[in-house]
N, C-alpha and C positions, 0 to 999 in steps of 0.2 A: 736687590733689584733683579727681576727675572721676567721681562716682558713676554717672552714666549715660554709657556709652561711645557708643552710637548707638541709633537707633530703627528698627524694622521696622514701618512703618505706625504703629499706635497702641501697639505693644509697645515698651516701654523696656527695653533690654538693659543690665544693670548691668556695671560694670567688674569687680566681684568675681566675678560668674558667668562672665564670659569668661576671666578669669585662672585661675579654678579649673578650668575645662575645659581650658585650655591646659596647666596644671600636670599634670593627669591624663594628658593625651596625651603630653607630653614624658617624664614619669616612666614611663608604661607602655611607650613605645617603647624606652627604654633598658633597662628591667627585662626585656623580652622577650629582648633581645640577651644580657644577662648570665645570664638564666635558661636559655637554650639552651646556653650554654657550661657550665652546671652540670648539664646532662643532662635538663632538663625538656622535655616535649613541647609542641607548639603548643597542644593542647587543655588541658593542665594550666595553661599560662601564661594562657590566656584565662579560665579559671575563677578562677585566683588574682587576676587583674587586676580582674575583676568583684567578687569577694568583698572584695578590699582596698578598692576604691572605696566600695562600699555600706556596709561596716562602719566605715570611717574617717569618712565623711560622717555616718552615723547616730550614731556615738559622739561625734563632735565637736559635733553639734547637741544631743544629749541632755545632754552635760556642760554646755553653755552654758545650756540651759533650767533645769537643776537649780540652777545658780549664780544664776540670775535668776528663780527660781520665783514670787516675789511678783508680778512683771510678767506672766509668761505665764499664771499662774493667772487673772488678770483680763483677759487678752487672748489667749484661746486661738486666735483666728483668725490670730495672728502666728507660731504655732509652726512652720509649714512655709514661712515667708517667708525662704528661703535667700538671696534676692536682696538682702536688707538686711544680710547678714553674720550674725554671731552663731555662731561656731564656737570650740571649745577644742582646742588642739593635743593636749594630753595625753588628753582624752577620746577623740579620734580614734585616737591611737596605741595606747592600751590596747585599744580594741575591735578594731582591725585586727590587733594582735598575737595576741589570743585566737583570732580567727577563722582567720587564716592559719596559725597554729601548729597548730590543730586539724585543718585540711585536710592539711597536710604530714605530720602524724603518721599520719593515716588512710592516706595514700599510702605510708607507710613509707619516706620519703626523709629524708636528713640535715637535719633542721629547722633547727638552728643555722647550718649552712653556707649554706643557701638564704636564710634571713632576713638573714644577714650580707651576702650579695651584693646583696640588694635595698635595703640602706640608702642607698647613694649616689643611686639614682633617687628614693627617698623624700625625701631632703634637697633634691634639685633641685626637686621638686614643691612642697615646703614653702616654698622660697625664692620661687618664682613667686607662690604664694598670698599671701605677705606683701606683694608689690608690689600685688596686688589690694586688700589691706587698706588700703594707703596711698591708692590712688585712691578707695576707698570712703569713707575717713575713719573707719573703725572702729578699735578697738584704740588709741585716742588716749591721749596722755600729758599731763603737766602743762605749764603755760605756761613759757616760757623766754625769756631775753634773749640767748641765744647766737646768733651770726650765721647758723648753719645751721638755726635754727628755721623752721618752716613754718606759714603761716597757712592754716587750714582754713575757708573761707567757710561760713556768713556771719559767722564770728568775725573780729576784727581784730587779735588778739594771736597771736603765733607759739607753737607747741607743739613739744616734742621729736618728731622724726619717728621714733618707736620702731619703726614698721613697717619703715623703711629700715635702721635699726640692725640689726634682726633679719635682714633679707635679706642684709646684708653679712656678718653673723656666720655665717649658713648657707653663704654662698659660701666663707668661710674654712674652715668645718668640712668642706665637700666637698673642698676642696683638700688638707686634712690626710688625709682618707680615701684619696684617690687617691695621695698621696705614700706613705702607709703601705702601700698595696697593692703598689706597686712595690718598696718596700724589704723586704717580708716575703713574697715569693712562696713561699719554701720552708717557712716556719713558719706561713703563713696569717695573715689579718688578723682584727681584731675590731672591725669597723665599728660594731656596736651599742654596744660599750663606749666607743668614741671619741665617738660621738654623745651617749650618755648623759652622759658627763663634761663635754664641751665645751658642748653645748646646755643641759644642766641648770644649769651654772655661769652661763652667759650669761643664761638666762631668769630665774634667781633674782635676778641683779643688775639687769637692765633693768626688771623689774616694779616696782621702787621708783620708777621714773619714770612708770609708767602710771597714768592717772586713770580708766580705764573700769571699774574694780572697786574695792571697798572692802576694807581690811584686816579680817581676822577674829580674829587673835590675834598679839600681839607686834609689831604693825605689818606682819605678813606677809599676803599675799593667798593665796587658795586654791591657785593654781598654784605658788606658792613652796613649799608644803608637799609638793608632788610633785617639783619641780625640785631642791630641796636634797638629799633622800635619794638621788634618782637620780644626781646628780653625785657624791655621796660614795661610794656603793656601786660605781659604775662606775669611779671614780678608784682605789679600793682594788684592784679586780680588775685594772685595767690595770697598776698598780704590781706586783702579785703576778705577773702574766704577764711583765712585763719582768724581774723578778728571776729567775724560772724560766728564761727564755730565756738570761739572762746566765750562769747556773750550768751550763746544758747546753752 
């Protein structure tokens, strides 16, 4: 855990901010290469990158604030403190999907195919951000006596490093996407469905270990009510797609 990565004079630069910037840069660089292969121009890609970043950060922050409204209602000065973490993956993904889909439809380009090509860069960026969460100490989990538990100062007891669990899971999801892309060049891939099924399943399971939010119903947390149906719907669509491909 290292919340402050370095100082520039009196300015403390947080690990979360640096890793978020690095995640965007890496994802944008890869997305531009994949977008050009799909026929998008440099200007279109620049606009998409800016829109994706703004909408994702805004949606992720808005979702976190809504889930923790009692705190932010009393501490309005903390709303824009991105350096302290406080983002929700699903809030960012939903906002990004709405904005990017709207732009692509306005350009009259194949929306589904473009979004599908942009999923691997998005997963790469999300993986890097989770490393930033680990360094920041946010998204923390329950205490554990497992040998791989991590102590987050000033505490003395180890916790599950769920941030690293998620980073590892995202690396695996990225590997599955790239493998599927190689195996399905003629039929096309469905990265969005792969992501929805695998990440939704993982997120539903790992949130039972997280202690940074409270259950709201049936012992489930808010994100699990998004992750569970996401995994279910995407899994069924993948199964249907596999059956259709087998018959053809």
